Each structure stands twice: as C-alpha cells, then as structure tokens.
N, CA, C and O of each residue as an XYZ file, in Angstrom:
344
protein
N       2.037    -12.056      1.601
C       0.927    -11.137      1.690
C       1.354     -9.799      1.093
O       2.378     -9.235      1.478
N       0.558     -9.299      0.148
C       0.877     -8.056     -0.515
C       0.223     -6.890      0.210
O      -0.973     -6.915      0.502
N       1.014     -5.882      0.493
C       0.489     -4.667      1.121
C       0.154     -3.671      0.033
O       0.998     -3.343     -0.801
N      -1.063     -3.196      0.041
C      -1.473     -2.168     -0.898
C      -1.570     -0.864     -0.118
O      -2.407     -0.702      0.770
N      -0.691      0.051     -0.478
C      -0.639      1.314      0.240
C      -1.686      2.291     -0.293
O      -1.850      2.455     -1.502
N      -2.378      2.924      0.623
C      -3.352      3.953      0.303
C      -2.670      5.310      0.427
O      -2.803      6.162     -0.451
N      -1.947      5.502      1.513
C      -1.255      6.756      1.790
C       0.240      6.495      1.812
O       0.766      5.886      2.744
N       0.914      6.962      0.777
C       2.363      6.780      0.714
C       3.102      7.706      1.681
O       4.194      7.380      2.147
N       2.512      8.842      1.976
C       3.167      9.794      2.879
C       3.389      9.191      4.269
O       4.435      9.404      4.882
N       2.403      8.442      4.761
C       2.480      7.873      6.102
C       2.495      6.346      6.109
O       2.425      5.734      7.175
N       2.584      5.723      4.929
C       2.678      4.272      4.850
C       1.441      3.538      5.352
O       1.554      2.477      5.964
N       0.257      4.099      5.095
C      -0.993      3.491      5.551
C      -1.525      2.571      4.457
O      -1.618      2.954      3.291
N      -1.870      1.350      4.857
C      -2.341      0.354      3.898
C      -3.868      0.276      3.864
O      -4.550      0.812      4.737
N      -4.388     -0.402      2.840
C      -5.825     -0.652      2.740
C      -6.306     -1.407      3.973
O      -7.386     -1.128      4.495
N      -5.505     -2.362      4.437
C      -5.889     -3.150      5.602
C      -6.031     -2.267      6.846
O      -6.927     -2.480      7.663
N      -5.154     -1.288      6.983
C      -5.240     -0.383      8.136
C      -6.492      0.483      8.057
O      -7.160      0.702      9.067
N      -6.814      0.979      6.860
C      -8.025      1.776      6.685
C      -9.239      0.919      7.014
O     -10.159      1.379      7.691
N      -9.248     -0.323      6.540
C     -10.363     -1.225      6.817
C     -10.502     -1.487      8.315
O     -11.616     -1.551      8.835
N      -9.379     -1.637      9.003
C      -9.404     -1.870     10.450
C     -10.015     -0.677     11.176
O     -10.835     -0.850     12.077
N      -9.620      0.529     10.789
C     -10.171      1.733     11.420
C     -11.663      1.885     11.098
O     -12.445      2.324     11.941
N     -12.048      1.518      9.874
C     -13.463      1.582      9.494
C     -14.286      0.603     10.326
O     -15.396      0.926     10.750
N     -13.751     -0.580     10.557
C     -14.439     -1.556     11.402
C     -14.562     -1.041     12.832
O     -15.506     -1.382     13.545
N     -13.607     -0.225     13.240
C     -13.621      0.352     14.573
C     -14.536      1.567     14.704
O     -14.655      2.143     15.786
N     -15.180      1.957     13.607
C     -16.151      3.042     13.680
C     -15.847      4.273     12.851
O     -16.710      5.139     12.709
N     -14.656      4.377     12.301
C     -14.328      5.529     11.452
C     -15.092      5.398     10.141
O     -14.992      4.376      9.461
N     -15.853      6.427      9.785
C     -16.647      6.307      8.564
C     -16.496      7.493      7.625
O     -17.257      7.625      6.666
N     -15.527      8.354      7.889
C     -15.230      9.467      6.994
C     -13.718      9.564      6.835
O     -12.972      9.094      7.694
N     -13.263     10.167      5.744
C     -11.822     10.358      5.588
C     -11.209     11.142      6.755
O     -10.071     10.879      7.146
N     -11.946     12.088      7.305
C     -11.439     12.874      8.435
C     -11.232     11.980      9.663
O     -10.251     12.141     10.388
N     -12.147     11.044      9.895
C     -12.001     10.124     11.027
C     -10.837      9.168     10.803
O     -10.124      8.821     11.744
N     -10.646      8.747      9.566
C      -9.486      7.911      9.230
C      -8.210      8.714      9.484
O      -7.249      8.189     10.046
N      -8.199      9.977      9.075
C      -7.031     10.838      9.280
C      -6.715     10.982     10.765
O      -5.548     10.975     11.157
N      -7.743     11.111     11.583
C      -7.529     11.226     13.028
C      -6.925      9.954     13.600
O      -6.154      9.998     14.559
N      -7.277      8.833     13.013
C      -6.797      7.549     13.520
C      -5.374      7.229     13.081
O      -4.614      6.628     13.841
N      -4.997      7.629     11.846
C      -3.692      7.175     11.346
C      -2.945      8.195     10.483
O      -1.909      7.860      9.910
N      -3.441      9.422     10.377
C      -2.824     10.511      9.619
C      -2.998     10.414      8.108
O      -2.618     11.342      7.394
N      -3.557      9.328      7.601
C      -3.730      9.200      6.149
C      -4.563     10.358      5.624
O      -5.627     10.661      6.162
N      -4.078     10.998      4.577
C      -4.795     12.103      3.962
C      -4.463     13.466      4.512
O      -5.024     14.465      4.062
N      -3.563     13.534      5.476
C      -3.272     14.827      6.108
C      -2.038     15.529      5.552
O      -1.760     16.665      5.936
N      -1.293     14.884      4.660
C      -0.102     15.541      4.118
C      -0.411     16.075      2.718
O      -0.840     17.222      2.591
N      -0.211     15.298      1.688
C      -0.435     15.801      0.329
C      -1.897     15.699     -0.093
O      -2.334     16.428     -0.984
N      -2.661     14.799      0.541
C      -4.092     14.685      0.256
C      -4.457     13.849     -0.954
O      -5.640     13.692     -1.255
N      -3.473     13.306     -1.657
C      -3.789     12.548     -2.866
C      -4.520     11.239     -2.594
O      -5.083     10.649     -3.516
N      -4.522     10.780     -1.365
C      -5.162      9.504     -1.031
C      -6.600      9.647     -0.544
O      -7.272      8.640     -0.323
N      -7.083     10.861     -0.374
C      -8.407     11.062      0.216
C      -9.503     10.407     -0.622
O     -10.408      9.780     -0.072
N      -9.433     10.544     -1.930
C     -10.454      9.909     -2.783
C     -10.394      8.395     -2.685
O     -11.434      7.738     -2.713
N      -9.227      7.839     -2.573
C      -9.086      6.387     -2.415
C      -9.681      5.947     -1.080
O     -10.348      4.915     -1.008
N      -9.447      6.714     -0.041
C     -10.022      6.403      1.269
C     -11.544      6.457      1.184
O     -12.227      5.584      1.719
N     -12.079      7.478      0.515
C     -13.524      7.580      0.341
C     -14.065      6.342     -0.371
O     -15.111      5.813      0.006
N     -13.360      5.887     -1.390
C     -13.797      4.705     -2.133
C     -13.758      3.457     -1.259
O     -14.649      2.612     -1.341
N     -12.732      3.339     -0.425
C     -12.635      2.181      0.464
C     -13.744      2.186      1.512
O     -14.270      1.133      1.874
N     -14.094      3.366      1.993
C     -15.148      3.464      2.997
C     -16.513      3.158      2.395
O     -17.383      2.611      3.072
N     -16.704      3.507      1.131
C     -17.962      3.212      0.461
C     -19.140      3.946      1.056
O     -18.973      4.825      1.902
N     -20.319      3.590      0.618
C     -21.551      4.196      1.116
C     -22.220      3.238      2.078
O     -22.144      2.023      1.900
N     -22.866      3.766      3.080
C     -23.647      2.949      3.994
C     -22.869      2.358      5.145
O     -23.445      1.668      5.987
N     -21.572      2.611      5.204
C     -20.774      2.042      6.286
C     -20.953      2.813      7.593
O     -20.634      2.308      8.669
N     -21.454      4.011      7.491
C     -21.588      4.880      8.666
C     -23.061      5.011      9.039
O     -23.880      5.342      8.182
N     -23.414      4.760     10.293
C     -24.823      4.872     10.693
C     -25.422      6.238     10.392
O     -26.573      6.319      9.964
N     -24.670      7.314     10.604
C     -25.199      8.640     10.300
C     -25.443      8.804      8.809
O     -26.434      9.411      8.403
N     -24.549      8.270      7.996
C     -24.708      8.373      6.548
C     -25.969      7.633      6.117
O     -26.698      8.109      5.248
N     -26.233      6.475      6.715
C     -27.443      5.720      6.388
C     -28.681      6.539      6.719
O     -29.646      6.536      5.954
N     -28.668      7.237      7.843
C     -29.803      8.060      8.236
C     -30.032      9.182      7.227
O     -31.172      9.477      6.869
N     -28.955      9.801      6.773
C     -29.069     10.875      5.789
C     -29.624     10.317      4.481
O     -30.475     10.945      3.852
N     -29.148      9.144      4.069
C     -29.638      8.527      2.842
C     -31.132      8.231      2.922
O     -31.816      8.206      1.899
N     -31.642      8.006      4.137
C     -33.063      7.718      4.318
C     -33.872      8.994      4.527
O     -35.079      8.928      4.760
N     -33.224     10.149      4.446
C     -33.914     11.416      4.545
C     -34.060     11.960      5.950
O     -34.752     12.958      6.150
N     -33.427     11.332      6.931
C     -33.506     11.815      8.306
C     -32.539     12.987      8.498
O     -31.492     13.050      7.854
N     -32.894     13.893      9.374
C     -32.046     15.044      9.650
C     -31.065     14.722     10.764
O     -31.471     14.422     11.887
N     -29.810     14.780     10.464
C     -28.772     14.540     11.463
C     -28.637     15.755     12.368
O     -28.313     15.616     13.547
N     -28.881     16.949     11.827
C     -28.758     18.156     12.646
C     -29.732     18.116     13.813
O     -29.394     18.552     14.914
N     -30.925     17.605     13.590
C     -31.900     17.488     14.671
C     -31.368     16.550     15.743
O     -31.492     16.828     16.936
N     -30.779     15.446     15.320
C     -30.216     14.478     16.268
C     -29.092     15.122     17.073
O     -29.039     14.970     18.293
N     -28.208     15.828     16.410
C     -27.079     16.443     17.091
C     -27.533     17.578     18.001
O     -26.969     17.769     19.078
N     -28.540     18.327     17.583
C     -29.080     19.393     18.422
C     -29.667     18.803     19.691
O     -29.492     19.361     20.774
N     -30.359     17.683     19.570
C     -30.922     17.004     20.738
C     -29.848     16.544     21.690
O     -30.006     16.652     22.906
N     -28.767     16.036     21.160
C     -27.643     15.598     21.994
C     -27.042     16.790     22.714
O     -26.736     16.704     23.904
N     -26.869     17.901     22.010
C     -26.304     19.105     22.619
C     -27.232     19.634     23.711
O     -26.765     20.067     24.764
N     -28.533     19.603     23.469
C     -29.496     20.085     24.464
C     -29.444     19.218     25.725
O     -29.530     19.730     26.841
N     -29.304     17.909     25.540
C     -29.220     17.019     26.692
C     -27.953     17.308     27.489
O     -27.971     17.285     28.719
N     -26.854     17.579     26.790
C     -25.599     17.901     27.471
C     -25.730     19.189     28.268
O     -25.206     19.301     29.376
N     -26.442     20.172     27.688
C     -26.664     21.424     28.409
C     -27.474     21.187     29.684
O     -27.186     21.781     30.723
N     -28.485     20.319     29.605
C     -29.300     20.005     30.778
C     -28.460     19.343     31.862
O     -28.606     19.640     33.048
N     -27.572     18.434     31.435
C     -26.707     17.738     32.406
C     -25.748     18.734     33.062
O     -25.478     18.641     34.259
N     -25.237     19.680     32.282
C     -24.320     20.688     32.824
C     -25.026     21.591     33.844
O     -24.431     22.013     34.836
N     -26.297     21.875     33.580
C     -27.068     22.756     34.448
C     -27.433     22.086     35.775
O     -27.680     22.762     36.773
N     -27.463     20.750     35.774
C     -27.882     20.020     36.976
C     -26.833     19.967     38.046
O     -27.061     19.383     39.105
C-alpha cells in the first residue's frame, strides 16, 4: 500500500485527510485542528482544499444554494443566549 503524503511537516497522508473529512471536517482549518496538517509551512493547504472538494460540507452546500449561513449561526447564538438566561 502506497502512502501519499499531503503534509510532509507532520507526516499526514491523503488517507488521514479523507478519514477526518468523513468524520465531519470540511475545511482546511478543521483538518488542521484534527491532525496539524497545514499549520507549519502551509504548502499543503491547497492540496487539502483539493482533497476536500466542493459540496462535502453541509454549510458549504447551503451557501452554494444561496442560503445565508450568518442567519443560521445568529439563530443558534440567540438560542444559546435564551438557554443561558433561563
């Protein structure tokens, strides 16, 4: 089995990025939080973006369909404020 490295700084492979994406990571920043890829020299960030592709993230799909994510997030924040007040 051949390992194709995405991030040489931290030894992160394509398979590891795919595993994190299946687990819900849908941005390079989320991948970085999961395995550090892209946090040192940054040369792998574009490759990570390419591996993640378009449409893999539910929020990204909503944006592509013209829905406002800020409205969704504001609603979530408002609900949290209500729960805190209770």
